[in-house]
Gaussian input, Z-matrix of N, CA and C with variables (Angstrom, degrees):
# hf/3-21g

backbone

0 1
 N
 C     1     B1
 C     2     B2     1     A1
 N     3     B3     2     A2     1     D1
 C     4     B4     3     A3     2     D2
 C     5     B5     4     A4     3     D3
 N     6     B6     5     A5     4     D4
 C     7     B7     6     A6     5     D5
 C     8     B8     7     A7     6     D6
 N     9     B9     8     A8     7     D7
 C    10    B10     9     A9     8     D8
 C    11    B11    10    A10     9     D9
 N    12    B12    11    A11    10    D10
 C    13    B13    12    A12    11    D11
 C    14    B14    13    A13    12    D12
 N    15    B15    14    A14    13    D13
 C    16    B16    15    A15    14    D14
 C    17    B17    16    A16    15    D15
 N    18    B18    17    A17    16    D16
 C    19    B19    18    A18    17    D17
 C    20    B20    19    A19    18    D18
 N    21    B21    20    A20    19    D19
 C    22    B22    21    A21    20    D20
 C    23    B23    22    A22    21    D21
 N    24    B24    23    A23    22    D22
 C    25    B25    24    A24    23    D23
 C    26    B26    25    A25    24    D24
 N    27    B27    26    A26    25    D25
 C    28    B28    27    A27    26    D26
 C    29    B29    28    A28    27    D27
 N    30    B30    29    A29    28    D28
 C    31    B31    30    A30    29    D29
 C    32    B32    31    A31    30    D30
 N    33    B33    32    A32    31    D31
 C    34    B34    33    A33    32    D32
 C    35    B35    34    A34    33    D33
 N    36    B36    35    A35    34    D34
 C    37    B37    36    A36    35    D35
 C    38    B38    37    A37    36    D36
 N    39    B39    38    A38    37    D37
 C    40    B40    39    A39    38    D38
 C    41    B41    40    A40    39    D39
 N    42    B42    41    A41    40    D40
 C    43    B43    42    A42    41    D41
 C    44    B44    43    A43    42    D42
 N    45    B45    44    A44    43    D43
 C    46    B46    45    A45    44    D44
 C    47    B47    46    A46    45    D45
 N    48    B48    47    A47    46    D46
 C    49    B49    48    A48    47    D47
 C    50    B50    49    A49    48    D48
 N    51    B51    50    A50    49    D49
 C    52    B52    51    A51    50    D50
 C    53    B53    52    A52    51    D51
 N    54    B54    53    A53    52    D52
 C    55    B55    54    A54    53    D53
 C    56    B56    55    A55    54    D54
 N    57    B57    56    A56    55    D55
 C    58    B58    57    A57    56    D56
 C    59    B59    58    A58    57    D57
 N    60    B60    59    A59    58    D58
 C    61    B61    60    A60    59    D59
 C    62    B62    61    A61    60    D60
 N    63    B63    62    A62    61    D61
 C    64    B64    63    A63    62    D62
 C    65    B65    64    A64    63    D63
 N    66    B66    65    A65    64    D64
 C    67    B67    66    A66    65    D65
 C    68    B68    67    A67    66    D66
 N    69    B69    68    A68    67    D67
 C    70    B70    69    A69    68    D68
 C    71    B71    70    A70    69    D69
 N    72    B72    71    A71    70    D70
 C    73    B73    72    A72    71    D71
 C    74    B74    73    A73    72    D72
 N    75    B75    74    A74    73    D73
 C    76    B76    75    A75    74    D74
 C    77    B77    76    A76    75    D75
 N    78    B78    77    A77    76    D76
 C    79    B79    78    A78    77    D77
 C    80    B80    79    A79    78    D78
 N    81    B81    80    A80    79    D79
 C    82    B82    81    A81    80    D80
 C    83    B83    82    A82    81    D81
 N    84    B84    83    A83    82    D82
 C    85    B85    84    A84    83    D83
 C    86    B86    85    A85    84    D84
 N    87    B87    86    A86    85    D85
 C    88    B88    87    A87    86    D86
 C    89    B89    88    A88    87    D87
 N    90    B90    89    A89    88    D88
 C    91    B91    90    A90    89    D89
 C    92    B92    91    A91    90    D90
 N    93    B93    92    A92    91    D91
 C    94    B94    93    A93    92    D92
 C    95    B95    94    A94    93    D93
 N    96    B96    95    A95    94    D94
 C    97    B97    96    A96    95    D95
 C    98    B98    97    A97    96    D96
 N    99    B99    98    A98    97    D97
 C   100   B100    99    A99    98    D98
 C   101   B101   100   A100    99    D99
 N   102   B102   101   A101   100   D100
 C   103   B103   102   A102   101   D101
 C   104   B104   103   A103   102   D102
 N   105   B105   104   A104   103   D103
 C   106   B106   105   A105   104   D104
 C   107   B107   106   A106   105   D105
 N   108   B108   107   A107   106   D106
 C   109   B109   108   A108   107   D107
 C   110   B110   109   A109   108   D108
 N   111   B111   110   A110   109   D109
 C   112   B112   111   A111   110   D110
 C   113   B113   112   A112   111   D111
 N   114   B114   113   A113   112   D112
 C   115   B115   114   A114   113   D113
 C   116   B116   115   A115   114   D114
 N   117   B117   116   A116   115   D115
 C   118   B118   117   A117   116   D116
 C   119   B119   118   A118   117   D117
 N   120   B120   119   A119   118   D118
 C   121   B121   120   A120   119   D119
 C   122   B122   121   A121   120   D120
 N   123   B123   122   A122   121   D121
 C   124   B124   123   A123   122   D122
 C   125   B125   124   A124   123   D123
 N   126   B126   125   A125   124   D124
 C   127   B127   126   A126   125   D125
 C   128   B128   127   A127   126   D126
 N   129   B129   128   A128   127   D127
 C   130   B130   129   A129   128   D128
 C   131   B131   130   A130   129   D129
 N   132   B132   131   A131   130   D130
 C   133   B133   132   A132   131   D131
 C   134   B134   133   A133   132   D132
 N   135   B135   134   A134   133   D133
 C   136   B136   135   A135   134   D134
 C   137   B137   136   A136   135   D135
 N   138   B138   137   A137   136   D136
 C   139   B139   138   A138   137   D137
 C   140   B140   139   A139   138   D138
 N   141   B141   140   A140   139   D139
 C   142   B142   141   A141   140   D140
 C   143   B143   142   A142   141   D141
 N   144   B144   143   A143   142   D142
 C   145   B145   144   A144   143   D143
 C   146   B146   145   A145   144   D144
 N   147   B147   146   A146   145   D145
 C   148   B148   147   A147   146   D146
 C   149   B149   148   A148   147   D147
 N   150   B150   149   A149   148   D148
 C   151   B151   150   A150   149   D149
 C   152   B152   151   A151   150   D150
 N   153   B153   152   A152   151   D151
 C   154   B154   153   A153   152   D152
 C   155   B155   154   A154   153   D153
 N   156   B156   155   A155   154   D154
 C   157   B157   156   A156   155   D155
 C   158   B158   157   A157   156   D156
 N   159   B159   158   A158   157   D157
 C   160   B160   159   A159   158   D158
 C   161   B161   160   A160   159   D159
 N   162   B162   161   A161   160   D160
 C   163   B163   162   A162   161   D161
 C   164   B164   163   A163   162   D162
 N   165   B165   164   A164   163   D163
 C   166   B166   165   A165   164   D164
 C   167   B167   166   A166   165   D165
 N   168   B168   167   A167   166   D166
 C   169   B169   168   A168   167   D167
 C   170   B170   169   A169   168   D168
 N   171   B171   170   A170   169   D169
 C   172   B172   171   A171   170   D170
 C   173   B173   172   A172   171   D171
 N   174   B174   173   A173   172   D172
 C   175   B175   174   A174   173   D173
 C   176   B176   175   A175   174   D174
 N   177   B177   176   A176   175   D175
 C   178   B178   177   A177   176   D176
 C   179   B179   178   A178   177   D177
 N   180   B180   179   A179   178   D178
 C   181   B181   180   A180   179   D179
 C   182   B182   181   A181   180   D180
 N   183   B183   182   A182   181   D181
 C   184   B184   183   A183   182   D182
 C   185   B185   184   A184   183   D183
 N   186   B186   185   A185   184   D184
 C   187   B187   186   A186   185   D185
 C   188   B188   187   A187   186   D186
 N   189   B189   188   A188   187   D187
 C   190   B190   189   A189   188   D188
 C   191   B191   190   A190   189   D189
 N   192   B192   191   A191   190   D190
 C   193   B193   192   A192   191   D191
 C   194   B194   193   A193   192   D192
 N   195   B195   194   A194   193   D193
 C   196   B196   195   A195   194   D194
 C   197   B197   196   A196   195   D195
 N   198   B198   197   A197   196   D196
 C   199   B199   198   A198   197   D197
 C   200   B200   199   A199   198   D198
 N   201   B201   200   A200   199   D199
 C   202   B202   201   A201   200   D200
 C   203   B203   202   A202   201   D201
 N   204   B204   203   A203   202   D202
 C   205   B205   204   A204   203   D203
 C   206   B206   205   A205   204   D204
 N   207   B207   206   A206   205   D205
 C   208   B208   207   A207   206   D206
 C   209   B209   208   A208   207   D207
 N   210   B210   209   A209   208   D208
 C   211   B211   210   A210   209   D209
 C   212   B212   211   A211   210   D210
 N   213   B213   212   A212   211   D211
 C   214   B214   213   A213   212   D212
 C   215   B215   214   A214   213   D213
 N   216   B216   215   A215   214   D214
 C   217   B217   216   A216   215   D215
 C   218   B218   217   A217   216   D216
 N   219   B219   218   A218   217   D217
 C   220   B220   219   A219   218   D218
 C   221   B221   220   A220   219   D219
 N   222   B222   221   A221   220   D220
 C   223   B223   222   A222   221   D221
 C   224   B224   223   A223   222   D222
 N   225   B225   224   A224   223   D223
 C   226   B226   225   A225   224   D224
 C   227   B227   226   A226   225   D225
 N   228   B228   227   A227   226   D226
 C   229   B229   228   A228   227   D227
 C   230   B230   229   A229   228   D228
 N   231   B231   230   A230   229   D229
 C   232   B232   231   A231   230   D230
 C   233   B233   232   A232   231   D231
 N   234   B234   233   A233   232   D232
 C   235   B235   234   A234   233   D233
 C   236   B236   235   A235   234   D234
 N   237   B237   236   A236   235   D235
 C   238   B238   237   A237   236   D236
 C   239   B239   238   A238   237   D237
 N   240   B240   239   A239   238   D238
 C   241   B241   240   A240   239   D239
 C   242   B242   241   A241   240   D240
 N   243   B243   242   A242   241   D241
 C   244   B244   243   A243   242   D242
 C   245   B245   244   A244   243   D243
 N   246   B246   245   A245   244   D244
 C   247   B247   246   A246   245   D245
 C   248   B248   247   A247   246   D246
 N   249   B249   248   A248   247   D247
 C   250   B250   249   A249   248   D248
 C   251   B251   250   A250   249   D249
 N   252   B252   251   A251   250   D250
 C   253   B253   252   A252   251   D251
 C   254   B254   253   A253   252   D252
 N   255   B255   254   A254   253   D253
 C   256   B256   255   A255   254   D254
 C   257   B257   256   A256   255   D255
 N   258   B258   257   A257   256   D256
 C   259   B259   258   A258   257   D257
 C   260   B260   259   A259   258   D258
 N   261   B261   260   A260   259   D259
 C   262   B262   261   A261   260   D260
 C   263   B263   262   A262   261   D261
 N   264   B264   263   A263   262   D262
 C   265   B265   264   A264   263   D263
 C   266   B266   265   A265   264   D264
 N   267   B267   266   A266   265   D265
 C   268   B268   267   A267   266   D266
 C   269   B269   268   A268   267   D267
 N   270   B270   269   A269   268   D268
 C   271   B271   270   A270   269   D269
 C   272   B272   271   A271   270   D270
 N   273   B273   272   A272   271   D271
 C   274   B274   273   A273   272   D272
 C   275   B275   274   A274   273   D273

   B1=1.4351
   B2=1.5319
   B3=1.3202
   B4=1.4579
   B5=1.5295
   B6=1.3361
   B7=1.4588
   B8=1.5282
   B9=1.3253
   B10=1.4609
   B11=1.5212
   B12=1.3212
   B13=1.4575
   B14=1.5236
   B15=1.3303
   B16=1.4659
   B17=1.5273
   B18=1.3388
   B19=1.4600
   B20=1.5221
   B21=1.3349
   B22=1.4556
   B23=1.5183
   B24=1.3267
   B25=1.4563
   B26=1.5162
   B27=1.3214
   B28=1.4599
   B29=1.5247
   B30=1.3195
   B31=1.4683
   B32=1.5266
   B33=1.3183
   B34=1.4629
   B35=1.5234
   B36=1.3333
   B37=1.4665
   B38=1.5303
   B39=1.3288
   B40=1.4658
   B41=1.5262
   B42=1.3344
   B43=1.4644
   B44=1.5206
   B45=1.3210
   B46=1.4594
   B47=1.5316
   B48=1.3250
   B49=1.4702
   B50=1.5246
   B51=1.3268
   B52=1.4676
   B53=1.5301
   B54=1.3150
   B55=1.4639
   B56=1.5293
   B57=1.3232
   B58=1.4727
   B59=1.5286
   B60=1.3301
   B61=1.4700
   B62=1.5279
   B63=1.3286
   B64=1.4687
   B65=1.5272
   B66=1.3266
   B67=1.4667
   B68=1.5277
   B69=1.3309
   B70=1.4573
   B71=1.5159
   B72=1.3250
   B73=1.4653
   B74=1.5314
   B75=1.3130
   B76=1.4602
   B77=1.5304
   B78=1.3272
   B79=1.4650
   B80=1.5274
   B81=1.3227
   B82=1.4659
   B83=1.5302
   B84=1.3367
   B85=1.4640
   B86=1.5231
   B87=1.3344
   B88=1.4516
   B89=1.5250
   B90=1.3296
   B91=1.4671
   B92=1.5213
   B93=1.3418
   B94=1.4558
   B95=1.5194
   B96=1.3273
   B97=1.4617
   B98=1.5232
   B99=1.3351
   B100=1.4585
   B101=1.5201
   B102=1.3484
   B103=1.4641
   B104=1.5253
   B105=1.3393
   B106=1.4580
   B107=1.5284
   B108=1.3149
   B109=1.4619
   B110=1.5264
   B111=1.3098
   B112=1.4679
   B113=1.5159
   B114=1.3110
   B115=1.4607
   B116=1.5232
   B117=1.3294
   B118=1.4587
   B119=1.5189
   B120=1.3137
   B121=1.4590
   B122=1.5223
   B123=1.3040
   B124=1.4599
   B125=1.5172
   B126=1.3444
   B127=1.4587
   B128=1.5299
   B129=1.3448
   B130=1.4745
   B131=1.5304
   B132=1.3514
   B133=1.4675
   B134=1.5302
   B135=1.3385
   B136=1.4581
   B137=1.5176
   B138=1.3312
   B139=1.4657
   B140=1.5131
   B141=1.3307
   B142=1.4657
   B143=1.5217
   B144=1.3242
   B145=1.4567
   B146=1.5217
   B147=1.3220
   B148=1.4620
   B149=1.5253
   B150=1.3277
   B151=1.4627
   B152=1.5201
   B153=1.3082
   B154=1.4557
   B155=1.5208
   B156=1.3342
   B157=1.4542
   B158=1.5235
   B159=1.3458
   B160=1.4573
   B161=1.5167
   B162=1.3225
   B163=1.4533
   B164=1.5130
   B165=1.3140
   B166=1.4512
   B167=1.5225
   B168=1.3250
   B169=1.4509
   B170=1.5146
   B171=1.3162
   B172=1.4613
   B173=1.5233
   B174=1.3269
   B175=1.4523
   B176=1.5259
   B177=1.3162
   B178=1.4525
   B179=1.5210
   B180=1.3399
   B181=1.4528
   B182=1.5215
   B183=1.3201
   B184=1.4639
   B185=1.5226
   B186=1.3276
   B187=1.4542
   B188=1.5316
   B189=1.3257
   B190=1.4604
   B191=1.5164
   B192=1.3346
   B193=1.4705
   B194=1.5215
   B195=1.3270
   B196=1.4626
   B197=1.5247
   B198=1.3227
   B199=1.4630
   B200=1.5291
   B201=1.3252
   B202=1.4647
   B203=1.5323
   B204=1.3165
   B205=1.4707
   B206=1.5257
   B207=1.3190
   B208=1.4685
   B209=1.5267
   B210=1.3226
   B211=1.4627
   B212=1.5261
   B213=1.3310
   B214=1.4667
   B215=1.5190
   B216=1.3286
   B217=1.4642
   B218=1.5237
   B219=1.3311
   B220=1.4607
   B221=1.5218
   B222=1.3288
   B223=1.4644
   B224=1.5218
   B225=1.3156
   B226=1.4620
   B227=1.5216
   B228=1.3223
   B229=1.4639
   B230=1.5133
   B231=1.3261
   B232=1.4630
   B233=1.5262
   B234=1.3374
   B235=1.4669
   B236=1.5321
   B237=1.3347
   B238=1.4513
   B239=1.5194
   B240=1.3264
   B241=1.4603
   B242=1.5269
   B243=1.3392
   B244=1.4604
   B245=1.5218
   B246=1.3313
   B247=1.4576
   B248=1.5231
   B249=1.3337
   B250=1.4680
   B251=1.5256
   B252=1.3228
   B253=1.4625
   B254=1.5271
   B255=1.3069
   B256=1.4612
   B257=1.5223
   B258=1.3230
   B259=1.4599
   B260=1.5100
   B261=1.3090
   B262=1.4502
   B263=1.5215
   B264=1.3076
   B265=1.4650
   B266=1.5154
   B267=1.3019
   B268=1.4560
   B269=1.5165
   B270=1.3216
   B271=1.4533
   B272=1.5271
   B273=1.3017
   B274=1.4658
   B275=1.5022
   A1=108.21
   A2=117.50
   A3=122.08
   A4=108.72
   A5=115.98
   A6=119.85
   A7=111.14
   A8=115.12
   A9=123.61
   A10=105.85
   A11=116.73
   A12=121.08
   A13=110.68
   A14=116.25
   A15=122.01
   A16=107.51
   A17=117.09
   A18=121.52
   A19=110.64
   A20=115.09
   A21=120.88
   A22=112.16
   A23=117.12
   A24=120.76
   A25=111.51
   A26=117.09
   A27=121.96
   A28=112.07
   A29=114.45
   A30=120.69
   A31=112.72
   A32=118.07
   A33=120.44
   A34=112.15
   A35=117.06
   A36=118.42
   A37=110.82
   A38=117.67
   A39=120.32
   A40=109.66
   A41=117.56
   A42=120.59
   A43=110.79
   A44=117.30
   A45=121.64
   A46=110.78
   A47=116.35
   A48=120.69
   A49=110.03
   A50=116.64
   A51=120.64
   A52=111.46
   A53=117.02
   A54=121.31
   A55=111.06
   A56=117.04
   A57=120.58
   A58=110.90
   A59=116.29
   A60=119.91
   A61=111.19
   A62=116.66
   A63=120.93
   A64=111.54
   A65=116.64
   A66=121.13
   A67=112.47
   A68=117.13
   A69=120.87
   A70=115.61
   A71=118.03
   A72=120.67
   A73=110.19
   A74=116.04
   A75=122.92
   A76=108.55
   A77=116.47
   A78=120.65
   A79=107.93
   A80=115.92
   A81=120.86
   A82=112.94
   A83=117.96
   A84=121.33
   A85=109.34
   A86=114.64
   A87=121.67
   A88=108.64
   A89=116.13
   A90=121.68
   A91=108.40
   A92=115.64
   A93=120.71
   A94=110.38
   A95=115.76
   A96=122.68
   A97=106.71
   A98=117.45
   A99=120.92
   A100=110.94
   A101=117.20
   A102=120.03
   A103=110.44
   A104=117.97
   A105=120.34
   A106=110.25
   A107=117.06
   A108=122.68
   A109=110.82
   A110=117.10
   A111=122.40
   A112=107.41
   A113=117.79
   A114=120.33
   A115=112.24
   A116=117.83
   A117=119.78
   A118=109.48
   A119=115.36
   A120=121.54
   A121=108.29
   A122=116.65
   A123=120.89
   A124=109.65
   A125=115.21
   A126=119.53
   A127=108.44
   A128=118.89
   A129=120.36
   A130=114.35
   A131=117.51
   A132=120.62
   A133=112.14
   A134=118.07
   A135=121.65
   A136=113.92
   A137=118.09
   A138=121.83
   A139=109.90
   A140=116.55
   A141=120.11
   A142=109.63
   A143=116.09
   A144=122.98
   A145=109.24
   A146=116.43
   A147=120.54
   A148=109.22
   A149=116.73
   A150=122.10
   A151=109.01
   A152=116.60
   A153=121.81
   A154=109.55
   A155=116.42
   A156=119.67
   A157=111.20
   A158=116.67
   A159=120.39
   A160=108.57
   A161=116.00
   A162=120.28
   A163=110.44
   A164=116.09
   A165=121.49
   A166=107.19
   A167=116.42
   A168=120.99
   A169=110.17
   A170=116.55
   A171=120.81
   A172=111.78
   A173=117.63
   A174=119.49
   A175=114.52
   A176=119.24
   A177=120.93
   A178=111.85
   A179=116.70
   A180=121.30
   A181=107.55
   A182=117.20
   A183=119.02
   A184=113.14
   A185=119.18
   A186=121.31
   A187=112.19
   A188=119.53
   A189=121.86
   A190=114.12
   A191=117.43
   A192=120.13
   A193=113.47
   A194=118.60
   A195=120.75
   A196=113.38
   A197=119.19
   A198=122.27
   A199=112.45
   A200=118.01
   A201=122.00
   A202=112.35
   A203=118.55
   A204=120.77
   A205=111.25
   A206=117.12
   A207=120.83
   A208=110.02
   A209=116.87
   A210=120.89
   A211=110.25
   A212=116.75
   A213=121.28
   A214=111.77
   A215=117.50
   A216=121.24
   A217=113.16
   A218=117.59
   A219=120.36
   A220=114.06
   A221=117.41
   A222=120.00
   A223=113.28
   A224=117.15
   A225=120.80
   A226=112.24
   A227=117.54
   A228=121.30
   A229=114.42
   A230=117.12
   A231=121.47
   A232=109.97
   A233=117.61
   A234=119.58
   A235=110.65
   A236=115.07
   A237=121.64
   A238=109.62
   A239=115.78
   A240=122.38
   A241=107.31
   A242=116.92
   A243=121.55
   A244=110.81
   A245=115.51
   A246=122.60
   A247=107.89
   A248=117.54
   A249=119.34
   A250=111.90
   A251=114.82
   A252=120.39
   A253=107.43
   A254=116.63
   A255=121.38
   A256=107.86
   A257=115.71
   A258=119.57
   A259=108.86
   A260=115.75
   A261=119.67
   A262=109.13
   A263=116.44
   A264=121.06
   A265=108.83
   A266=115.17
   A267=121.28
   A268=108.10
   A269=116.76
   A270=121.87
   A271=109.53
   A272=116.16
   A273=121.11
   A274=109.47
   D1=138.13
   D2=175.90
   D3=-88.02
   D4=131.73
   D5=-176.78
   D6=-136.27
   D7=160.53
   D8=168.77
   D9=-109.28
   D10=129.26
   D11=-177.00
   D12=-100.44
   D13=128.99
   D14=175.79
   D15=-81.84
   D16=121.13
   D17=-178.57
   D18=-120.04
   D19=144.16
   D20=-179.26
   D21=-111.57
   D22=-15.35
   D23=-173.55
   D24=101.39
   D25=-3.45
   D26=-179.67
   D27=-99.57
   D28=172.74
   D29=-176.03
   D30=-67.39
   D31=-31.78
   D32=-177.41
   D33=-65.91
   D34=-40.23
   D35=179.61
   D36=-71.07
   D37=-32.48
   D38=175.97
   D39=-68.35
   D40=-40.96
   D41=176.24
   D42=-61.01
   D43=-39.76
   D44=178.84
   D45=-59.67
   D46=-42.20
   D47=177.32
   D48=-61.35
   D49=-46.93
   D50=-179.45
   D51=-62.38
   D52=-39.17
   D53=179.23
   D54=-66.54
   D55=-42.21
   D56=177.53
   D57=-61.21
   D58=-42.95
   D59=178.01
   D60=-63.16
   D61=-40.26
   D62=179.18
   D63=-64.15
   D64=-29.25
   D65=178.34
   D66=-84.10
   D67=0.17
   D68=176.50
   D69=92.42
   D70=8.10
   D71=178.31
   D72=-79.07
   D73=156.85
   D74=179.81
   D75=-112.74
   D76=113.62
   D77=-179.76
   D78=-85.72
   D79=121.90
   D80=-176.19
   D81=-99.95
   D82=-19.45
   D83=-179.53
   D84=-165.67
   D85=164.93
   D86=174.98
   D87=-114.96
   D88=151.58
   D89=177.87
   D90=-130.22
   D91=148.50
   D92=-178.91
   D93=-147.58
   D94=138.45
   D95=173.00
   D96=-107.69
   D97=129.51
   D98=-173.73
   D99=-130.41
   D100=158.77
   D101=177.91
   D102=-65.39
   D103=145.58
   D104=176.82
   D105=-60.17
   D106=153.69
   D107=-175.76
   D108=-85.85
   D109=71.90
   D110=176.55
   D111=-114.11
   D112=117.90
   D113=-178.20
   D114=-80.24
   D115=-23.36
   D116=178.14
   D117=-152.46
   D118=164.47
   D119=178.39
   D120=-149.91
   D121=166.68
   D122=178.58
   D123=-104.34
   D124=140.04
   D125=174.38
   D126=-82.82
   D127=175.52
   D128=-177.41
   D129=-57.41
   D130=-24.57
   D131=179.96
   D132=-85.37
   D133=-1.81
   D134=179.22
   D135=89.92
   D136=6.56
   D137=178.45
   D138=-84.92
   D139=137.34
   D140=-179.49
   D141=-74.81
   D142=133.20
   D143=179.94
   D144=-123.19
   D145=148.58
   D146=175.07
   D147=-70.20
   D148=139.27
   D149=178.69
   D150=-72.58
   D151=139.90
   D152=176.76
   D153=-66.44
   D154=142.89
   D155=177.19
   D156=-76.56
   D157=-31.08
   D158=177.90
   D159=-116.66
   D160=127.03
   D161=177.23
   D162=-72.54
   D163=149.37
   D164=174.08
   D165=-73.97
   D166=95.23
   D167=-174.60
   D168=-127.36
   D169=130.90
   D170=178.31
   D171=-84.17
   D172=-9.18
   D173=-173.76
   D174=-121.57
   D175=-32.50
   D176=-174.17
   D177=-123.62
   D178=132.20
   D179=172.75
   D180=-78.18
   D181=132.73
   D182=-179.65
   D183=-122.25
   D184=-2.25
   D185=-175.98
   D186=-66.18
   D187=-28.85
   D188=-179.43
   D189=-95.12
   D190=15.34
   D191=-173.92
   D192=-62.53
   D193=-25.49
   D194=-176.88
   D195=-76.21
   D196=-14.59
   D197=-178.84
   D198=-102.71
   D199=-8.82
   D200=-174.39
   D201=-60.34
   D202=-40.64
   D203=-179.87
   D204=-62.07
   D205=-38.97
   D206=178.25
   D207=-66.52
   D208=-42.46
   D209=178.31
   D210=-59.52
   D211=-47.44
   D212=-176.96
   D213=-65.98
   D214=-49.38
   D215=-172.53
   D216=-80.88
   D217=-50.47
   D218=-172.14
   D219=-89.18
   D220=-33.91
   D221=-175.94
   D222=-92.54
   D223=-41.79
   D224=-174.73
   D225=-105.49
   D226=-33.51
   D227=178.18
   D228=75.83
   D229=33.87
   D230=178.53
   D231=-116.92
   D232=154.93
   D233=175.41
   D234=-64.27
   D235=148.08
   D236=-179.00
   D237=-121.07
   D238=129.21
   D239=176.19
   D240=-112.36
   D241=124.63
   D242=-176.02
   D243=-125.95
   D244=146.35
   D245=175.44
   D246=-142.66
   D247=145.34
   D248=177.86
   D249=-74.58
   D250=146.45
   D251=172.32
   D252=-73.53
   D253=135.08
   D254=179.84
   D255=-120.38
   D256=124.87
   D257=178.20
   D258=-78.88
   D259=117.57
   D260=-177.71
   D261=-151.06
   D262=127.81
   D263=177.43
   D264=-91.36
   D265=143.10
   D266=177.90
   D267=-113.68
   D268=121.55
   D269=178.00
   D270=-84.12
   D271=129.55
   D272=-179.74
   D273=-108.93

Protein backbone atom coordinates (compact mmCIF):
# COMPACT_ATOMS: atom_id res chain seq x y z
CA UNK A 1 0.00 0.00 0.00
CA UNK A 2 1.28 3.51 -0.79
CA UNK A 3 1.11 5.85 2.19
CA UNK A 4 2.04 9.34 3.38
CA UNK A 5 3.66 9.31 6.81
CA UNK A 6 2.96 12.06 9.35
CA UNK A 7 6.28 12.96 11.02
CA UNK A 8 6.95 15.18 14.01
CA UNK A 9 10.74 14.98 14.23
CA UNK A 10 10.57 12.57 17.17
CA UNK A 11 11.54 8.94 17.54
CA UNK A 12 7.96 7.63 17.49
CA UNK A 13 7.22 8.93 13.99
CA UNK A 14 10.52 7.50 12.72
CA UNK A 15 9.65 4.13 14.30
CA UNK A 16 6.25 4.29 12.59
CA UNK A 17 7.99 4.70 9.22
CA UNK A 18 10.26 1.73 9.93
CA UNK A 19 7.30 -0.41 11.00
CA UNK A 20 5.33 0.45 7.85
CA UNK A 21 8.32 -0.49 5.69
CA UNK A 22 8.70 -3.78 7.59
CA UNK A 23 5.04 -4.55 6.83
CA UNK A 24 5.70 -4.05 3.11
CA UNK A 25 4.11 -0.62 2.65
CA UNK A 26 5.62 1.96 0.29
CA UNK A 27 6.02 5.45 1.75
CA UNK A 28 5.66 8.02 -1.02
CA UNK A 29 5.93 11.26 1.02
CA UNK A 30 6.16 12.74 4.49
CA UNK A 31 3.79 15.28 6.06
CA UNK A 32 4.33 17.65 8.97
CA UNK A 33 2.25 20.16 10.93
CA UNK A 34 4.34 22.96 12.46
CA UNK A 35 3.80 26.03 14.65
CA UNK A 36 3.15 29.27 12.74
CA UNK A 37 6.23 31.47 12.27
CA UNK A 38 5.46 34.20 14.82
CA UNK A 39 8.50 35.40 16.75
CA UNK A 40 6.46 37.41 19.26
CA UNK A 41 2.91 38.13 20.32
CA UNK A 42 1.07 40.48 22.66
CA UNK A 43 -0.60 39.39 25.87
CA UNK A 44 -4.04 40.81 26.85
CA UNK A 45 -2.32 43.80 28.55
CA UNK A 46 -0.51 44.73 25.30
CA UNK A 47 2.94 43.55 26.46
CA UNK A 48 5.05 41.76 23.87
CA UNK A 49 5.75 38.12 24.75
CA UNK A 50 8.07 35.59 23.15
CA UNK A 51 6.21 32.97 21.09
CA UNK A 52 6.32 29.44 22.47
CA UNK A 53 8.45 27.03 20.47
CA UNK A 54 5.97 24.20 21.10
CA UNK A 55 2.26 24.77 20.77
CA UNK A 56 -0.05 23.47 23.45
CA UNK A 57 -1.40 20.60 21.38
CA UNK A 58 -3.22 17.50 22.55
CA UNK A 59 -2.66 15.73 19.24
CA UNK A 60 0.56 16.80 17.52
CA UNK A 61 4.12 17.12 18.82
CA UNK A 62 5.66 20.31 17.47
CA UNK A 63 8.96 20.63 19.37
CA UNK A 64 10.93 18.78 16.64
CA UNK A 65 9.45 20.73 13.72
CA UNK A 66 12.75 22.45 12.89
CA UNK A 67 14.54 19.16 12.07
CA UNK A 68 11.79 17.56 9.94
CA UNK A 69 13.06 19.01 6.63
CA UNK A 70 16.52 17.53 7.24
CA UNK A 71 15.00 14.15 8.09
CA UNK A 72 12.88 14.15 4.92
CA UNK A 73 15.50 15.42 2.46
CA UNK A 74 18.87 14.20 3.75
CA UNK A 75 18.01 11.09 5.77
CA UNK A 76 15.01 9.57 4.02
CA UNK A 77 14.99 11.26 0.61
CA UNK A 78 11.22 11.69 0.29
CA UNK A 79 9.14 14.77 -0.56
CA UNK A 80 7.85 16.70 2.44
CA UNK A 81 4.48 18.46 2.63
CA UNK A 82 4.11 20.95 5.50
CA UNK A 83 1.27 23.10 6.82
CA UNK A 84 1.11 25.39 9.86
CA UNK A 85 -0.98 24.43 12.86
CA UNK A 86 -3.86 26.88 13.24
CA UNK A 87 -5.56 27.37 16.58
CA UNK A 88 -9.25 27.33 15.92
CA UNK A 89 -12.19 26.37 18.10
CA UNK A 90 -15.16 24.65 16.57
CA UNK A 91 -18.57 25.31 18.10
CA UNK A 92 -20.84 22.28 18.14
